[in-house]
C-alpha positions in Angstrom: 47.4 -17.1 -32.3 47.4 -18.3 -28.7 45.4 -16.3 -26.0 48.0 -17.1 -23.6 51.7 -18.0 -24.0 52.9 -21.4 -23.4 55.5 -21.9 -20.4 57.3 -24.9 -19.5 54.9 -27.8 -18.0 54.0 -27.4 -14.3 55.7 -30.0 -11.9 54.3 -33.2 -11.9 51.6 -32.4 -14.1 50.7 -32.6 -18.0 49.7 -29.5 -18.1 51.3 -26.5 -19.2 51.5 -23.4 -17.0 49.0 -21.5 -19.5 46.5 -24.5 -19.1 46.7 -24.2 -15.5 46.1 -20.0 -15.5 43.0 -20.6 -17.4 41.6 -23.0 -14.7 42.7 -20.9 -11.9 41.1 -18.0 -13.8 37.7 -19.7 -13.9 37.8 -20.1 -10.2 39.2 -16.7 -9.2 36.5 -14.8 -11.2 34.0 -16.6 -9.8 34.9 -15.8 -6.3 36.2 -12.6 -6.9 33.0 -11.4 -8.5 30.5 -13.2 -5.8 32.2 -11.5 -3.1 32.1 -8.1 -4.9 28.3 -8.6 -5.0 28.4 -9.3 -1.3 29.9 -6.0 -0.8 27.5 -3.9 -2.5 24.2 -5.9 -1.9 23.8 -3.6 1.4 24.1 -0.4 -0.2 21.5 -1.5 -3.3 19.1 -2.6 -0.9 19.1 0.5 1.0 19.1 2.6 -2.0 16.2 0.9 -3.2 14.7 0.7 0.0 13.7 -2.7 0.6 13.9 -4.8 3.9 17.5 -5.7 5.0 16.4 -9.0 5.8 14.7 -9.7 1.9 18.0 -8.0 0.7 20.3 -10.9 2.3 17.8 -14.1 1.6 17.6 -12.9 -2.1 21.8 -13.4 -2.6 22.1 -15.9 -0.2 19.3 -18.2 -1.9 22.1 -19.2 -4.6 24.4 -20.3 -1.6 22.0 -22.7 -0.5 21.5 -24.0 -4.0 25.2 -24.4 -4.1 25.3 -26.6 -1.2 22.7 -29.0 -2.7 23.9 -29.4 -6.0 27.8 -28.7 -5.7 27.8 -32.3 -5.1 25.6 -33.5 -8.1 28.1 -32.0 -10.5 31.1 -33.3 -8.7 29.6 -36.9 -10.0 29.2 -35.4 -13.7 32.5 -34.5 -14.9 33.8 -38.0 -16.0 30.7 -38.5 -18.1 30.1 -34.9 -19.6 33.8 -33.9 -19.7 35.7 -31.6 -17.1 36.2 -28.8 -19.7 32.6 -28.8 -20.4 31.3 -28.6 -17.3 34.1 -25.9 -16.3 32.1 -24.1 -19.1 28.8 -24.6 -18.0 29.9 -22.9 -14.5 31.4 -20.0 -16.0 28.6 -19.6 -18.0 26.3 -19.7 -15.4 28.1 -17.1 -13.5 28.0 -15.0 -16.8 24.4 -15.3 -17.2 23.5 -14.9 -13.5 25.7 -11.6 -13.2 24.4 -10.1 -16.4 20.6 -10.7 -15.8 21.4 -9.6 -12.1 23.2 -6.7 -13.0 19.7 -5.8 -15.4 17.7 -6.4 -13.0 19.2 -3.9 -10.2 19.9 -1.4 -12.7 16.3 -1.2 -13.7 15.2 -1.1 -9.7 18.0 1.6 -8.8 16.8 3.8 -11.6 12.7 3.2 -10.5 11.7 1.5 -13.7 11.1 -2.0 -11.1 9.3 -2.0 -7.7 11.4 -2.8 -5.0 9.8 -6.0 -4.1 9.6 -7.2 -7.8 13.4 -6.1 -7.9 14.7 -8.5 -5.0 12.0 -11.2 -6.5 13.9 -11.3 -10.0 17.3 -11.0 -8.8 16.7 -13.9 -6.4 15.4 -16.1 -9.4 18.7 -14.6 -11.8 20.8 -15.4 -8.9 19.9 -18.8 -8.5 21.5 -19.5 -12.0 24.8 -18.9 -10.2 24.1 -21.5 -7.4 22.9 -23.9 -9.4 25.1 -23.9 -12.5 28.3 -22.1 -11.3 28.8 -24.7 -8.7 29.8 -27.1 -11.4 33.2 -24.9 -11.9 35.3 -25.9 -9.0 34.8 -30.0 -9.3 35.3 -29.6 -13.1 38.3 -27.6 -12.5 39.8 -30.2 -10.1 38.9 -33.2 -11.9 40.8 -31.6 -15.3 43.6 -31.0 -13.0 43.9 -33.8 -11.3 43.6 -36.0 -14.7 46.7 -34.5 -15.5 48.6 -34.8 -12.6 50.8 -37.6 -11.1 49.5 -38.7 -7.6 52.6 -37.4 -6.2 52.1 -34.0 -7.0 48.2 -33.8 -7.0 47.8 -32.6 -3.4 50.0 -29.5 -3.9 48.6 -28.8 -7.4 44.9 -28.9 -6.1 45.8 -26.7 -3.3 47.3 -24.1 -5.6 44.0 -24.4 -7.4 41.6 -23.9 -4.7 43.9 -20.9 -3.4 41.9 -19.1 -6.2 38.6 -18.9 -4.0 40.6 -17.5 -1.2 42.6 -14.8 -3.3 39.0 -14.0 -4.8 37.7 -13.2 -1.6 40.1 -9.9 -1.5 40.2 -9.1 -4.7 36.4 -8.8 -5.4 35.4 -6.1 -2.6 39.2 -4.5 -3.4 37.8 -3.7 -7.0 34.3 -3.4 -6.4 33.9 0.2 -5.4 36.2 1.0 -8.5 33.4 -0.5 -10.9 30.7 1.5 -9.7 30.8 3.6 -12.8 28.6 6.6 -13.7 26.3 5.5 -15.9 25.8 2.1 -14.3 25.8 3.1 -10.6 26.0 0.4 -8.0 25.4 -2.4 -10.7 28.6 -1.6 -12.4 30.6 -4.7 -10.6 28.0 -7.1 -11.8 28.5 -5.8 -15.3 32.3 -5.6 -15.0 32.8 -9.2 -13.5 30.5 -10.6 -16.1 32.8 -8.7 -18.9 35.9 -10.4 -17.3 34.4 -14.0 -17.2 33.2 -13.8 -20.7 36.9 -13.0 -21.6 37.6 -16.3 -19.2 35.1 -18.1 -20.9 36.2 -17.5 -24.6 40.1 -18.1 -23.6 39.0 -21.6 -21.7 37.0 -22.6 -25.2 39.8 -21.9 -27.3 42.7 -22.7 -25.0 42.1 -25.8 -23.1 42.2 -29.1 -24.5 39.3 -31.2 -24.7 39.6 -33.9 -22.5 36.9 -35.9 -23.8 39.3 -36.5 -26.9 41.0 -40.4 -26.5 44.7 -39.6 -25.4 47.5 -41.8 -24.9 48.4 -42.5 -21.2 45.1 -40.4 -19.8 45.3 -40.5 -16.1 42.3 -40.6 -14.1 41.0 -37.4 -12.2 38.4 -36.9 -10.0 36.8 -33.3 -8.8 34.8 -33.0 -5.5 32.4 -30.3 -4.4 34.0 -27.2 -2.9 31.9 -24.7 -0.4 30.5 -21.6 -1.6 32.9 -18.9 -2.5 32.7 -16.4 0.3 34.4 -15.1 3.5 32.9 -17.5 5.3 33.7 -20.3 3.5 37.5 -20.3 2.4 39.2 -23.3 1.3 40.4 -25.7 4.1 41.6 -28.4 2.2 38.5 -31.0 2.5 37.8 -30.6 -1.3 41.5 -31.4 -2.1 41.2 -34.6 0.3 37.8 -35.6 -1.4 39.5 -35.2 -4.7 42.2 -37.3 -4.1 40.6 -40.1 -2.2 37.5 -41.4 -4.8 35.2 -43.9 -4.1 36.1 -43.9 -0.1 33.6 -45.3 2.2 30.7 -43.3 3.2 31.0 -41.5 6.6 27.7 -40.3 8.5 27.8 -36.8 10.5 26.8 -38.9 13.4 29.8 -41.1 13.3 31.2 -41.0 16.9 34.7 -40.5 15.9 34.1 -37.2 14.2 30.8 -36.0 15.6 32.4 -33.3 17.8 34.8 -31.8 15.5 31.7 -31.6 12.7 29.8 -30.0 15.9 32.4 -27.7 16.7 32.6 -26.5 12.8 28.8 -26.1 12.5 28.7 -23.8 15.4 31.4 -21.8 14.1 30.3 -21.6 11.0 26.8 -20.4 11.9 28.3 -17.6 14.1 30.5 -16.3 11.2 27.9 -16.7 8.6 25.2 -14.7 10.6 27.3 -12.0 11.2 28.8 -11.9 7.5 25.3 -11.4 6.3 24.8 -7.9 8.8 28.3 -6.6 8.4 27.6 -4.1 5.7 24.5 -3.0 7.0 26.1 -2.5 10.3 29.0 -0.5 8.5 26.4 1.8 6.9 24.4 2.3 10.0 27.1 2.8 12.7 29.2 4.9 10.2 25.7 7.1 9.3 26.4 6.6 5.5 24.2 7.2 2.5 23.6 4.3 0.8 25.2 5.1 -2.6 29.2 5.8 -1.6 29.0 3.2 1.3 30.3 0.4 -0.9 34.3 1.9 -0.1 33.5 1.5 3.9 32.1 -1.8 3.3 35.0 -3.3 1.3 37.6 -2.0 3.3 36.1 -4.0 6.2 35.5 -6.7 4.1 39.0 -7.2 2.6 40.2 -7.0 6.4 38.2 -10.1 7.2 39.5 -11.8 4.3 43.0 -10.8 4.7 43.1 -11.7 8.3 41.6 -15.1 7.8 44.2 -16.0 5.0 46.9 -14.7 7.3 45.7 -17.3 9.8 45.9 -20.3 7.5 48.6 -19.1 5.3 51.2 -17.6 7.6 50.0 -17.9 11.5 49.3 -21.8 11.8 52.1 -23.2 9.6 54.2 -21.3 12.2 52.5 -22.2 15.6 51.6 -25.6 14.8 49.0 -25.9 17.0 46.7 -29.1 17.4 43.3 -29.2 16.1 41.9 -28.8 19.6 43.7 -25.9 20.2 43.0 -24.2 17.0 39.5 -24.3 17.7 39.7 -23.0 21.0 42.0 -20.1 20.5 39.9 -19.2 17.4 36.7 -19.4 19.3 38.4 -17.2 21.9 40.0 -14.5 19.4 36.6 -14.4 17.3 34.2 -13.9 20.4 36.8 -11.1 21.2 36.5 -9.5 17.4 32.9 -9.7 17.7 32.7 -7.7 21.3 35.0 -4.7 19.6 32.8 -4.7 16.5 30.0 -4.7 18.3 30.9 -1.5 20.2 33.0 0.3 17.3 32.0 3.9 16.9 34.3 4.5 13.8 36.0 2.5 10.7 39.1 1.7 12.7 37.4 0.1 15.0 34.8 -1.9 12.6 38.1 -3.0 10.6 40.1 -4.1 13.7 36.9 -5.9 15.2 36.0 -7.5 12.2 39.4 -8.4 11.7 39.8 -10.1 14.7 36.9 -12.1 14.3 38.1 -13.6 11.1 41.2 -14.3 12.3 39.6 -16.5 14.6 37.3 -18.1 12.3 40.7 -18.5 10.0 41.9 -21.2 13.2 38.4 -22.8 13.9 37.8 -23.8 10.1 41.3 -25.9 9.8 40.9 -26.6 13.2 37.6 -28.8 12.9 38.6 -30.0 9.3 42.1 -31.4 10.6 40.6 -32.7 13.8 37.9 -34.6 11.7 40.6 -35.5 9.0 43.0 -37.1 12.0 40.1 -39.2 13.6 39.4 -41.6 10.7 41.7 -43.8 8.6 43.5 -42.8 5.3 40.9 -45.0 3.4 38.3 -42.8 4.9 39.7 -39.3 4.0 37.4 -38.9 0.9 34.4 -39.8 3.1 35.0 -37.6 5.7 36.1 -34.4 3.7 32.4 -34.4 2.1 31.2 -34.5 5.7 33.6 -31.2 6.2 32.3 -30.0 2.8 28.8 -30.3 4.1 29.1 -28.9 7.4 30.7 -25.8 5.8 27.7 -25.2 3.7 25.0 -25.8 6.5 25.6 -22.6 7.9 24.1 -20.9 4.7 20.7 -22.5 4.9 19.2 -20.8 8.0 22.3 -18.4 9.7 22.1 -15.3 7.2 18.4 -15.0 7.8 18.5 -15.1 11.3 21.5 -12.8 11.7 19.3 -10.4 9.9 16.1 -10.9 11.8 18.2 -10.3 15.0 19.9 -7.4 13.6 16.1 -5.8 12.6 15.5 -6.1 16.5 18.7 -4.4 17.3 22.3 -4.2 15.4 24.2 -5.1 18.2 22.4 -8.7 18.5 23.7 -11.0 15.8 27.3 -9.9 17.1 26.6 -10.8 20.6 24.9 -13.8 19.6 27.6 -14.9 17.9 30.1 -14.2 20.6 27.9 -16.1 23.0 27.9 -19.1 20.4 31.7 -19.1 20.3 32.2 -18.8 24.0 29.7 -21.6 24.3 32.0 -23.4 21.7 35.4 -22.7 23.8 33.5 -24.1 27.0 31.8 -27.3 25.5 35.1 -27.6 23.3 37.2 -27.8 26.4 36.2 -31.0 27.7 34.6 -32.6 24.4 37.3 -31.8 21.7 40.6 -34.2 21.9 43.7 -34.3 19.7 43.6 -37.1 17.3 
């Protein structure tokens, strides 16, 4: 009996729709589970009574591990098999969510002290950052190996959209999974259960790619940015996956240096404010920690929807050049941060955070396209690697800095983010030029 019904084959691919959906599900469940966790962690931290700073550090730690280990896993799929690495990544997500759920459940019920709870949580969460980062590159490589070159970009782009969709689904479902017995730890257990179903569907439903097969095509996966509102896909990983063995490009290359600088500035502004937004919602709306997950999820959904609206709807219609995308994005994003900073109710926060992420929905494709257009076709894979690294760089320090500023004054992260974007706007007018 088949777990999913067979459908006609995907255009330009040796995959059936059933196989594509299995790969898509592996990416989707991780992105949705990750953003669902982000939406409940501020409430959990406040409920347990741990410092906001340490709450943020405990779950951004996995993002740092992802940044450094994703390129390693991207090189392993040919050696160990794409299906095997996909299962490794999904298995890492399952183990991490189950263990983190148990630790947080114990902390919420007083069985563990607050400091011990979050120390154990950070260790368990490391499983996701270290092993979960294998999933994107493995699923890309599996799809690429069974897709004609002429159809590969569209197929990989469709697969990458799972991360974007997950950033909306995760916060939308998280409040529904705060169950009577499990409480705020409920979303972790439910998403782990969903991932277990996905794991076995892949195990029994996806062909083993290590078996010799006539006509087998080569395929390559690439590192993808951490699945979060602050790192929705922009196409860089798709470029890298379709340009294997490209010449290496350094960050300091004069052709791309200014574009990458713009991306790093915008990324730091976004990551810092994203780390604070859940706590800001609780404090500004004077909410009790338990029950605040609904308002936090609404705000995060608004941010994710605005980002996707920019990248999937607005940008294709306006046809702006990379420089214009960055400048307009910086302007809209800074305005959104100012609105958020002075908002006094849920409507104001949703409006401000939505505007903020609408701006970032412009800046990220802007710097990606600018850097890509600045180099030759043979160097696209190399520049895509730099872009992906730049997207991840913001996770190293920005969330912690944002929370330190928040501890001084809740307005400061948004004021600092707006200042960074205004600085980017002024600097970019003279330093960024369309390719």
